[in-house]
C-alpha positions in Angstrom: 52.4 138.2 68.8 51.2 134.8 69.2 50.2 136.0 73.2 47.6 138.1 71.6 46.2 136.5 69.1 45.3 133.9 71.6 43.7 136.4 74.3 41.9 138.0 71.4 40.5 134.6 71.3 39.7 134.1 74.5 41.0 130.8 75.2 43.4 130.4 78.6 46.9 131.2 77.9 48.3 129.9 80.9 49.2 126.9 80.0 50.6 127.5 76.6 53.2 130.2 78.8 54.2 127.5 80.9 54.7 125.4 78.0 56.8 128.1 76.6 58.7 129.0 80.0 59.5 125.1 80.3 62.8 125.1 78.2 64.4 128.2 79.8 64.1 126.8 82.9 65.9 123.2 81.9 68.6 125.7 80.5 68.4 127.3 83.6 69.1 124.9 85.4 72.0 123.1 83.2 73.9 126.6 83.3 73.7 126.0 86.8 75.3 122.5 86.6 77.9 123.3 84.1 78.6 126.4 86.5 79.3 124.6 89.6 80.3 121.3 88.1 83.3 120.9 90.2 81.4 121.3 93.5 79.0 118.6 92.0 82.1 116.6 90.8 84.1 116.8 94.7 79.8 115.8 96.0 80.0 112.6 92.9 81.4 110.2 95.5 80.0 110.7 98.2 76.2 110.4 95.9 78.0 107.4 94.8 78.8 105.5 98.4 75.1 107.0 99.4 73.6 105.3 96.6 75.3 101.9 96.6 75.8 101.6 100.1 72.6 103.4 101.3 70.0 103.3 99.4 70.3 100.1 97.1 70.8 97.9 100.2 66.8 98.9 101.8 65.7 96.5 99.5 66.8 93.1 102.0 64.7 95.2 104.4 62.2 93.2 102.6 63.1 89.7 104.3 62.1 91.0 107.5 58.6 90.6 106.2 59.4 87.1 104.8 60.8 83.8 106.0 64.2 84.4 104.1 66.1 81.5 103.5 69.6 82.4 101.5 69.0 78.8 100.1 66.6 80.4 97.5 67.3 84.3 98.0 65.3 87.6 98.2 62.6 86.7 95.4 61.7 83.5 96.0 61.1 83.4 100.0 57.5 83.4 101.2 56.2 86.3 102.9 54.6 86.1 105.9 53.0 89.9 106.5 53.8 90.7 110.4 55.1 88.0 111.9 57.7 88.7 112.8 57.2 92.0 114.0 54.3 90.1 116.1 57.1 88.0 117.2 58.9 90.7 118.7 56.1 92.8 120.4 54.7 89.8 122.4 57.9 88.4 123.0 59.6 88.3 127.0 62.2 89.9 125.3 61.1 92.7 124.0 60.2 94.9 127.5 63.7 94.4 128.7 65.8 95.0 125.5 63.5 98.4 125.3 64.1 99.2 129.0 68.1 98.7 128.4 68.7 100.7 125.1 66.2 103.3 126.4 68.1 103.7 129.8 71.3 103.9 128.1 70.1 106.5 125.3 68.4 108.4 128.3 71.6 108.5 130.4 74.2 109.6 127.7 71.2 112.3 126.8 71.4 113.3 130.3 75.3 113.4 131.3 77.2 113.3 127.8 75.0 115.5 125.5 75.4 118.2 127.6 78.6 118.0 128.9 80.3 119.1 125.1 78.4 122.3 125.2 80.0 123.2 128.6 83.5 122.2 127.8 83.7 124.2 124.5 82.4 127.5 126.2 85.3 126.5 129.1 87.4 126.2 126.5 86.8 129.8 125.0 86.9 131.7 128.3 90.7 130.1 128.6 93.1 133.2 127.6 96.3 131.3 127.0 96.5 129.8 123.9 99.1 127.9 124.8 97.3 126.1 127.6 93.9 126.1 125.8 95.6 124.3 122.8 97.1 121.9 125.3 93.4 121.3 127.0 91.8 120.9 123.4 94.3 118.0 122.9 94.1 115.8 125.5 90.9 116.1 125.5 90.3 114.9 121.8 92.8 112.2 122.0 90.4 109.6 123.6 88.4 109.6 119.9 91.1 108.0 118.9 91.3 105.2 120.1 88.9 102.1 119.4 86.7 101.1 121.9 88.9 97.7 122.2 91.3 99.8 123.8 88.6 101.6 125.9 87.0 98.2 127.6 91.0 97.2 127.9 91.5 100.5 129.9 88.5 99.9 132.6 89.5 96.2 132.9 93.0 97.5 133.7 91.2 99.9 136.1 88.1 98.4 138.0 89.1 94.7 137.3 88.4 93.2 140.8 91.5 90.8 141.4 93.8 93.0 139.0 92.2 95.9 139.1 94.6 99.7 140.0 91.5 101.4 141.8 90.9 98.0 144.1 94.1 97.5 144.8 94.3 100.7 146.3 90.9 100.1 147.5 92.2 97.3 149.3 95.5 99.0 150.6 92.8 101.7 152.3 91.5 98.5 154.4 88.8 98.0 152.3 87.5 95.1 150.8 87.7 95.2 146.5 83.9 96.4 144.8 83.1 94.9 142.2 82.8 97.4 139.1 82.3 95.2 135.9 79.4 92.8 137.3 77.5 95.2 139.3 73.6 95.1 137.2 73.3 97.9 139.4 76.3 101.0 138.4 76.8 98.9 134.2 75.1 101.9 132.5 76.8 104.2 134.1 79.9 102.7 133.4 78.9 102.4 129.9 78.2 106.3 130.0 81.1 107.2 131.8 83.2 105.4 129.3 81.3 107.6 126.4 81.8 110.8 128.5 85.5 109.9 128.3 86.0 108.7 124.4 84.0 111.5 123.1 82.7 114.6 124.7 86.3 116.2 123.8 85.3 115.8 120.3 82.2 116.9 120.3 83.3 120.2 121.6 84.4 120.7 118.0 81.3 122.0 116.1 80.5 124.4 119.7 83.4 125.8 118.7 83.4 126.5 115.5 79.9 127.7 116.7 81.0 130.2 119.1 84.0 131.1 117.0 81.1 132.7 115.1 79.5 134.9 117.4 79.6 139.2 117.0 82.0 140.4 119.3 80.6 143.2 119.4 77.3 141.7 122.0 80.3 140.6 124.6 81.2 144.4 124.4 77.7 145.8 124.5 77.1 143.3 127.7 80.2 144.5 129.3 79.0 148.2 128.9 75.9 147.4 130.2 77.9 145.6 133.1 76.9 142.4 132.7 80.0 139.8 134.3 81.7 136.5 132.5 78.6 134.5 133.5 75.9 136.8 132.3 78.0 136.9 129.3 77.9 133.5 128.6 74.2 133.1 129.3 72.5 135.8 127.7 75.5 135.9 124.5 77.4 132.9 123.7 74.3 130.5 124.6 71.5 131.9 122.7 74.0 132.3 119.8 75.0 128.6 119.7 70.8 127.5 120.7 70.2 126.5 116.7 73.4 124.5 116.6 72.5 123.1 119.8 68.9 121.9 119.2 70.0 120.4 115.1 72.6 118.1 117.3 70.0 117.2 119.8 67.5 115.8 117.0 69.9 114.5 115.4 71.1 112.7 119.1 67.1 111.7 119.5 67.2 109.6 115.9 69.8 107.7 117.8 68.1 106.7 120.8 68.1 103.5 119.5 71.9 103.1 118.8 73.7 102.8 122.1 76.6 101.2 120.3 76.8 97.5 119.8 80.8 97.3 120.0 81.0 99.3 123.4 78.1 97.4 125.2 79.1 94.2 123.1 82.7 94.0 124.7 81.5 95.1 128.2 78.8 92.7 128.2 79.6 89.6 130.7 76.8 86.9 132.4 76.5 88.8 135.3 75.5 91.7 133.7 73.1 90.4 130.6 69.7 91.6 132.6 70.9 95.4 132.0 73.2 95.0 129.0 71.0 93.4 125.9 70.4 96.0 124.3 68.5 95.7 120.2 72.5 96.0 119.0 73.0 92.9 120.5 70.2 91.1 120.2 70.2 91.8 116.8 73.7 90.4 116.5 73.3 86.8 119.0 69.9 86.3 117.0 70.8 87.3 113.6 74.1 86.4 113.0 74.9 83.8 115.7 71.3 82.2 115.8 70.7 82.9 111.6 67.4 84.6 112.1 67.9 86.8 109.7 64.2 87.9 109.3 63.5 88.2 113.0 66.6 90.1 113.3 66.1 93.0 110.3 62.6 93.6 112.0 64.3 94.1 115.0 66.5 96.6 113.3 63.7 97.7 111.5 61.8 99.0 114.6 64.8 100.6 115.3 64.8 102.4 112.3 61.0 103.3 112.8 61.7 104.4 116.1 64.6 107.0 115.3 62.5 108.5 112.3 59.6 109.3 114.4 61.5 110.6 116.9 63.9 113.2 114.4 60.2 114.1 112.6 57.9 114.6 115.7 61.5 117.0 117.8 62.0 118.6 114.5 58.2 119.8 114.4 58.6 120.9 118.6 61.1 122.7 116.8 59.5 124.5 114.5 57.0 124.9 116.0 58.8 126.9 119.2 60.4 129.2 116.3 63.7 127.1 115.6 65.0 125.9 112.2 65.5 122.7 112.4 67.3 120.1 110.4 65.0 120.5 107.5 
């Protein structure tokens, strides 16, 4: 009745209708929360964790633009603008750090990223369930070993004086090869460690995606005369393409993260020119030398590059008709 009177007066009814519908939407929102209250309650610890340990500490980023001193605190430290970023980009170490970090990330992207996909497809092709589960358990196992153990095993295998492999090489009449202090193979050594440790664990997501592929597609491909390789190429890979692209986008976001613990444990003076990355640089400059503002600026630069790469990769995925991550 009120709506009709307003219309007869010639006034705009859209504002009144919008205001009248707000309470309904609000009630609907609270009803949805009440209906799914147990799901929200289940998610509450994760929300609290991310808020306390991820969002609240972001206030500390401000020290990248200050000359921070622990004695005066965050608020009283003087602002210096982009001083620390200028020091980073004009410093003699920047190009070396960027080269080493990108080189290790590129090798991981080239060799480590595709391997879980290939391994998942091979495991999916196994028909003997006992053998399949045994292989899965064996390739999962290295993931649960710490990098300290991985580094220790590497020293035991590749050490020049006491390494098992060098003992074998010497028993064949050749000279021992210097694996651990050779800068020419250091990046490949790190990549090999990452592949051995994490490739098996990475198959979990891809195996789950493959398990969701409609079996009728394989039957149709068989009728059309497709062999196992053709079924993988035309059915399996297209079916898990979205998962591959999403994980690739997320992987690009970590392109500046090469793993501090792994590099730090394998670091030695002979390979310092190829082993120094942003992660170890932040530790050395920020923790050991106490340059907190400068090391925060370095870390902020890493995060910014990762964010830009994720956004660009996601837009490219959307442009080519893929789902992306948002």
